[in-house]
Structure formats: C-alpha cells, structure tokens
NUDOKE-780191 format. One record per residue (C-alpha): x, y, z. Coordinates in steps of 0.2 Angstrom, whole numbers, plus 5000, padded with zeros to 4 digits. Example, Ala and Ser with C-alpha at 12.3 -4.5 7.8 and 13.67 -1.06 7.14 Angstrom:
// NUDOKE-780191
506249785039
506849955036
//
This chain:
// NUDOKE-780191
500950155114
500550025101
500850145086
502550195093
502950005095
502449975077
503450125071
505050065080
504749895073
504649965056
506250065058
507149915065
506649815050
507349945038
508949945047
509049755047
508649755028
509949895024
511249855037
512549835023
512250005016
512650075034
514149975036
514850015018
514550195021
515350205038
516850105033
517050185016
516950365024
518150315038
519450245025
519350395015
519550505030
521050405035
521950395018
521350555008
521250675022
522150845020
523350885035
522751055042
523951195042
524651225059
524051385067
524851475082
523951595094
524451725105
523451845116
523752015124
522652075138
522252265140
521452335156
520152475154
520052605168
518652735168
519452875178
521152965181
520953005200
521852905212
521052795225
520052635226
518852625212
516952625217
515652495211
515152635198
516852655192
517052465189
515352455180
515952595169
517552505165
516652345161
515452445149
516952535141
517852365138
516352295129
516252455119
518052465115
518252285109
517152325094
518152475090
519752375087
519052295072
518452455063
519252495047
520252645052
521052545066
521452395055
522252515042
523352585056
523852415062
524252355045
525352505042
526352465058
526552285054
527252325037
527352135033
526152125018
524652115030
523152205022
521752265034
520652125029
522051995033
522352075050
520452075053
520351895049
521851855061
521151945076
519851885088
519252015101
518351975117
518052065134
517851995151
517552115165
518652265163
519952175152
520052165133
520852005126
521652025109
521951855101
522951835085
523151685074
524551655061
525651515054
527151595062
527051595081
528151755082
527051845070
525551795079
526251875095
526752025086
525052055078
524252045095
525452165103
525452285089
523552285088
523452325107
524752465106
523952545090
522252545097
522852625114
523852765105
522352795093
521152805108
522352925117
522553035101
520653045099
520353095117
521753235117
520953295101
519253305109
520053405124
520953525112
519353555102
518353585118
519653715124
519653805107
517753825108
517953905126
519254025119
517954085106
516854145120
518254225130
518454095143
520254085149
521153925153
520453885171
521453755180
519953675187
519253655170
520853575164
520853455179
519053405175
519553365157
521053265162
519953165175
518753115161
520153025151
519952835149
521552745152
521952585143
523552485149
524352325143
524452215158
524952055149
525952055132
525751915120
527051775121
527751665107
526851495108
527751335105
526251225100
524951255087
523151255094
522551145079
523750995078
523350855066
522350715074
522150565062
521050465075
519850615077
519750645058
519450455054
518050455068
517250615061
517250545043
516450385049
515050475058
514750585042
514750425032
513550335043
512350485043
512450505024
512150315022
510550335033
509950475023
510150375007
509150235015
507750345020
507750415003
507650244995
506250185007
505250345004
505350334985
505150144985
503350114981
503549924979
502549804990
503649695000
502549645015
500749615020
500749775030
501149875014
499649785005
498449835019
498950015016
498350014998
496650105000
495350034988
493650114987
492249994985
490550024976
489750044993
490850194997
491950105010
493850095009
494749925011
496449865010
497149705001
497349555012
498849445010
498449265010
500249215011
502049225003
503049124991
504949144990
505949184975
506549024966
508149014956
507748904941
508348894923
507649004910
505948934904
505548834919
504248864932
504348824951
503148684954
502648584969
502448424958
504148364962
504248254977
505648344985
504848514983
503248434990
504048415007
504948585006
504548765012
503748814995
502448674997
502148735015
501848915009
500448854997
499648745011
499648905021
498849005007
497548865004
497148875023
496849055022
495749035006
494648915016
494449045029
493949165016
492649045009
491949035027
491649215027
490749225010
489149135005
489949054990
491749034985
491948894972
492848984958
494249114958
495149204945
497049214948
497749364940
498949514942
499149694939
500549674925
501349534916
502749434923
502249434942
501949244943
500049214941
500149054931
501448974943
500349024958
498748964949
499448794946
500348764962
498748824971
497748694961
498948554966
498948604984
497048604985
496948434976
498148354988
497048415002
495748284996
494648394985
494248394966
494948544957
494848604939
496148734933
495648814917
496848914906
495849064901
497449164895
496949154877
498449264872
499949184880
499349014888
500648914898
499648804910
499848654899
501748674899
501848684918
500648534920
501348434905
499648414896
499048444878
498748624873
497948604856
496248564862
495348644877
494348794881
494048874864
493648694857
492348674870
491548844868
491448824849
490548664852
491848554843
492048444859
491148394875
491748444893
492348264896
493448274880
494448424885
494648384903
496448314905
496948214921
498648254929
499848154940
498948234955
497448144960
495848254960
496648384948
496048404930
496548534917
495648624903
497048704893
496748854882
496548764865
496748864848
496949044851
495549154844
495749324836
494649404849
494849324866
493849454875
492349424864
492549234867
492549254886
491049364886
489949244877
488449164884
489248994883
490649044894
489549094908
488648934907
490248834907
490748924923
489148864932
489348694925
491148674931
490648734948
489248604949
490448464944
491948494956
492448564973
493448714966
493848794950
495348904946
495449014931
497149074925
496849244917
497949374909
498449534919
497149654923
497949814916
498649724900
496949664893
495149664897
494949474898
495249474917
493849594920
492649484910
493149334920
493049404937
491249454933
490849264931
491849194945
491549204964
493149304968
494849354962
496649314969
497949444964
499749384963
500949524969
502749524964
503749574980
505149644968
504349744955
502449764958
502049954962
500750014973
499850124960
499649994947
499049864959
497749984967
497050024949
496949844945
496049794961
494949944959
494449894941
493949714948
493049784962
491849884951
491449714942
491449594956
491649664974
492149494981
494049504982
494849354990
496549434993
498349424986
499849314986
501549394989
502649314976
504549314974
504949374992
506649374999
507049225010
508049345021
506649465024
505949435042
504349525037
503649375027
502949215033
504049115021
505549175030
505049055045
504748915032
506448935025
507348935041
506348785048
506848675033
508648745030
509548655044
511248745040
510448915042
509448865057
511048815066
511848975061
510449075067
510448985084
512349005087
512249185090
513049335081
514749255078
513949095071
514349145053
516149125057
515948945061
514848905047
516148855034
517048745046
515348665051
514948625033
516748555030
516448435045
514748395038
515448345021
516848235030
515548145041
514448105026
515948035016
516347925031
514647865032
514547825014
516247735014
515647635029
514047585021
514947525005
516347435014
516047245015
515647165031
516447015040
515046905034
515246965016
517146935016
516846765023
//
C-alpha cells in the first residue's frame, strides 16, 4: 500500500507540474474541433426485411422448420454480398453503381428467420431503391438457381429411363426454400449521421487531453534531470566495499534572478532574513548531523559534476552560514583555473593558496578576514601552469591538516569533477565531498560518474545540494521557505482555488494603503503647525 501511495503522489506531482500542458492541449484541440472541423456528408439509410421459409407445405411450421429457417437466414445473408449477386444488382440499378460501390453501401444482418438488407446513400430515395432492388435481385437469383437444380435432377433421371413421377415432382417442389419481402424500404427524411458541433468539440477536447498526457509522459520518461531529493536517492552508486548507495540531499536552494556576473549571496542584510538564508541554515543543520555520523568531518570539498552548477555560490554561502552560527570557518579557493571566491567575498585574489604553497608567504599573510565574524578566506593567488601537480604536492597535504587544526571547519571550492582531475585530488585530502546539483541541467549519468570517481578516492560523501530549484515545485524544501516569506503568495494560497482572481485587486489595495500611511507619516501634526 505504501508503494501505491508513493506512485500516486508521483503522478499527482507530475500533473501539478505539467497542468498547463494538459490545459493548452485540451483547449487547443477543442478550439480546433470547433472551428476547423469538416461537416460530415449526410447519409440516409433504408432497410428491407426478407422472411426465409424452409418448406412449401402448408400448416403450422414445427420447431425443426423454424430452426432450419434461422440457419438458412444466416447462410443466405452472406450470399447477398458475393460478387455474382452484386454484379446483378449493379446491372438492375443502372445508375453508375459498380459492384464494389453497391457492396460498400449494403449492410446485411439476420435475426431469427429474417434477413435485413440495409443500404446507405446520400440520396434517401436511392438508399431505399438499393435496398429493395438488392432484395428482389437476390430472391429471383435464388429461385433461378433452385429451378436449375430441379431441372438438372430431372434430366439425370431421364438418362436412367425414369419417367416423370408426380410424387417425385411433389417432393422436389416441397424442398424449395421461399424468400418473401415482408417489409419494403421506405424513403427516410432524416440522415442517420447529422452534424453535431458539441459532440465534435467534446471529442476533440478528449483527444487533445490524451495527446497532451502522452507528451507529458514522454517528457518525463526521457527527462534524466534531477529535480528532487527522491530522484537523487535513485542514483545507484557502487562503493569500494561492494554496497550500493544513493546520493543524500542536504537541502535545496531556489533559482535567483540576478544581473549577469553577480552571484547570489547571503551577505546582504535583507537576504540574511529571507528564504535563501533559511535554506543554507537547513543545509548547515543537516551537515552537522552528517558530522555526528562520521568520526571526523572538519573539511569538505564543494564540487559538481560539470561547470556552471553553482558550486562557488554554494561554497561561499555555506561558509557564511556556518560562521554566523558561531564557529570559525576558512574557505579556500582551490579552483586554480577559474577562481571566483575572491569576487564573491570582495577580497584580494593576487595572493593566496599558490603563494603559500610556494613558500613566499605565511598562512597568516594569506588569510583575509571578511565582513562576517569568524569567516576568513584564502584566495587562489597566481594561477600555476599545472594546477593538478600543485594540489598533489606534499605541502598541500600538510596545509590541509594545519587548517583543520586551526579552525572549526574548512571548505574547499574546487573545479568540477568531470572537467579536470583537481577535485579528485582534493577529495583524497579532505574528510568529505559536497556535490552541487543543478536542478535544471544536471543529468543523472554525469552525476553518477562524478560521485563514483570521488567514491573510489574518498568513500566519505557528505551529500548534495539541489541548486536553482523552482519556487513553484512542491517537491523541494525551498518551496515552503518561499511561501512562508512571500506574504502575497501565502495569502493567495490560503484563499482557495479562485484566490488568484482577487490577487491583482489585493495588491492594488495594498499599494493604496501604503501610500496613505506614508502621507500620514509625512504630514505635519498639530504641534508642528503650532
């Protein structure tokens, strides 16, 4: 029962995410069915009923006679649509009806001892004529064949010198099958397929809904992006010990719309009290729980599978959040190819890690303090020609141990795992790795290969942070932060399904009230006037 509930919940999430596709598909198909539909050609139908009798002798038929008549009716209905019979019907109609056209216009059925010949045509009179002519032609053709069989039988008797015995003739006549038209086809005044705009529009809407559903299922099936913590858990990672693990999500951070070149940061006072800061507090809390489970967790490498997934933003904001919780944090920019930590935290990038590793400066000389108490930065410094060789040096391993002994927590901002080998080298020196997963463009297979590569070097994987998630996606923890802090959206969610209709008016009234309050606050009081 639990699995069924989870499957139903997943389907409901898919519908909630793609509802607009279902709506557009349904409305678009309905509109197309209403405007572009082709009016069906009106067709008229007429039916002739033929009674089949199995004997010529007078009297009430027995149950055997009735059964024989029913069997003959079922047999004769198939003979009407044979090619010789259709050719004879076509000749008698003489209206340009070919045998194939006659066969397409006829529909033969049997019920009990009756054969119903139904004809369809655009002309109601022609439909009745086709039905009647078909019945008459078949009856005459059947009688001719029966008489021909009797004549052939009598001729064969004459060859053996048998005279025309009246009893033999009477027996032959009694064996004849009789077909009688009991109800002729009448001209119909109404077509049996009248145009129905409402029906056609409704059918088009249903077809559009089903097609939209198929498109959504195809998109979901072929979409290998990672948009939720559940999808992270489904990524199977084989550990060196042979076990299979999934990637644990420590939290989610929403997509931030900023100007080009800017990084979303929790340094700003307004952001510090917003939902993004709360998301990083949540990540820090889960990071602390991860530290409780491991014997040692004082340094982590923040990386990603591919470039552009937000690892530097995550590393800096995580360092700021940890420092604000009252601990000492050092963030080291170990991306010796495209360093950006110094730009985000507004520190000098000309001296730093490479200067320290070359012995040109002491640790105290390259540590730079920030506006956040307890947070210091070691920028990248001058970029070396071979960054991997620098990070693999014995001095780098000693520096990691020294940093861990001097502070509460060390965060290394490293290049992507699948881009260069630097991240693999760093994870072998640190206590764990934190992967940043872009909820928009990160794919399952690259992430799986990246985590697998790190697991082979350092089996301690702290987890992952879902970055750039949608604020409208209820699968993410950030969704609840967003609606908690955004009062307008919270009000709209609490007003029910039609709350969005009142939202513009609510905002207009809110702007008016704020203008009134500002005017009243700036207006002079009675004492001021005095």
